[in-house]
C-alpha positions, 0 to 999 in steps of 0.5 A: 398303367397308371391309375389316371390312365386306367380311370380315363380308359374305364370311363371311355369304355363304360360310356361306350359299352353301357350307355351306347355313347360315341367317345373321342379323346381330347387334350384339354378341350382340343380333340387329338384325332384328325377329324375331332368329334367325327372320329367318335366311336363306341368300338372297344378296340379303338377306345383301348388304342386311344386310352391304353397309354394316355391320360386324354380327357374323354369327350362324348359326341352329341347328336343322334338324340343326345343334346347338351345344354351349356350354361354360362353361369357367369352371364347368368350371375351378371344378369341377375345382379344387373340393376 
């Protein structure tokens, strides 16, 4: 297993086991599972299958108390410099 493959698997496994987060694999920002974030899991067997031989990005499903704030810094900078 390459270092990159091993790293992504370790991240996914850590998020699931230690933080209780449900993860799913993405190619860039595109989910590779049929149902995207709805396929997210904390199951170690599924995580090993998804990342065992791949370098997919690790995505974390939101909901269940997990909230994400996505700040568009380009818009903030544009507003800050608007006369």
